C-alpha positions, 0 to 999 in steps of 0.5 A: 123356407128360401134363404139366401145364404142356404148352403153358404153356412154351416147352420142349415146343414139339411138345407136341401131338403123339403121340411116335412121330409127332413121330419121323417127321416129324422124320426125315422132315425131315431125309430132306428135308434131306439129299436132295441126298446118297446117303444109306443109310436114316437109322436112327431111335434114341430113348429115354424121351420122359419123365424123360431129361434129366439136366441141367436149368436153371431161373430161378426166380419169386417171388410173395409168400411163394411161390416157383415154378420158371419156364421161358421163355413159348411164341414166341406169348406173347412174351419172359420166363418163366411159373412151371410146377407141374412139368417131365416130362422131367427125370430122376425123381430130379430131377423127386422132388427139386424141390417138397421143396427148394423147399418147404425154400428158401422156409422160409428168407429167407437162402437164398430172397432174391434167389435167380434159379436152380436148376441140376441135375445128376443120375447112374444112381445118383440122386446130385443136384448142385444149383447157386444161383444168386443176384442178391446178395452171397454170403458164408460166412452161406450155409454153415449154410443149405446144411448145413441143406438137405443134411442133409435132402437126403442124396443132394445137393451144393450149388453156390452161385453169384454172379458173381465168387463159388463156394462147394463143399458137398460137392464139384462133381463126380458119377461116372455109370455108362453100360452099354454093350452091357453093359459100365459105364462110369464118368465125372467130370461137372464142375458147369459142364462140358458132358455130353450131357443124355440118358442113354439116348440117351449110350449108345445114341450110343456104342453106334451110333459103337461098331459103326460103327467096330468095323472102321477101320483104324489108329488115331483122332484125337478133336477136341473129345473133352469128358470122353472122353465117346466117346473112352473106349468108343470106345478098344477099337476102336484100338490108340492114341487121340489126343484134344483139348479147350481146355475144361481142366476137361473134359480133366482129367476125361476123363485122370481116366476113362480112369483110372478104367476102365483105358484106356491107350491115349488121351492127352489133349491140351489143345488147339483143334482148329486147335491139333492142324491145326498140330500135323499140318502140321508133322509134329510128333515127338509125332504120329509113333508115330500111324497116324492114319486115323480121325477122330471129331469132335462140334463145338458146334452152329456145326458146323466153320469153313473150316480145320477143315473143310480138316483135317479133310477130311485124314481116311479115315473120318470120324465126325460127331456133330453137334447141328446138322443145319443146319452138318452138310449145309454141312459134308457139302458138302466133306466127302462130296466122294470119300467114301462116306456108309456110316451115318446115325442120327438120335439123339432126344436131346430128345423134344417139341422140334424138335432133331436129334441126328444121326451120319455115317459117311463112307469114303474111295472 
């Protein structure tokens, strides 16, 4: 991939390294990092190195009567942001919209004044949610201006935000479709809630989790389930699934997603991992009909805290999706004891960065 912003913005820090070499460097680093564990050969899973981000956020830089998208500076140049001409890592639908949208906003003083940030969310059909974030008082007068924008961009819905105020034109969600081994799964993705940003890699991560859970016995519990991204496809491998998520909007979306996919063997609970652990400890009647031997976790970058690690360690089989190898390594120091690491994968969610997403399967010996 080539991009006119390479070497200018601080996002693509590996811009000078060919993509295949990036994969080699990152996988070798993981191999060295986890050398103290008895891991199988690391499976390297990658996709396209351009137009892969279905979710993106840009600051807005105003200069005279012109406006630009802006990204943070490279570390070598200090703090702050710089204007950019393009961003090749975003989804093609977002890429094609960015410049025409900003040119239209430039024409309207009400839309342009104190516009601080524009966020994008796209789906596989090319539909886009655009969130305009302002550092000024927002009132109903902006509705007519947004209506004019919508007339020019038919596949776009707009959300306007200012601290304490939010206006939605006309909806705050998209329906995403993922193709997982030839089967289509539909997901309601709500603006400002977590969703996997790299659609192609997300499909491959789900495929990997499906393959590595295919022969597991017993039921499944999933912590940090979000909108049911993994839960819904993996439900086909288990008799019953119970999934928890603390974010109420995400759990509502997950319940809806199970319905639109015709999945009936999942129970979603709006609670934290700690609250679910207490249910299990107290032998709650809610769990009596489950034979939970397997657990899937996809925690935030902080990984597991001490109590969560202790709880996860109770299960026979663990599928751990991690967005932070450092906290994964720390957690494996506990979870790998008395277990065989059956699979270890590196998912390159974010080409041209040092980020490495990992998947690990552990089975009690």
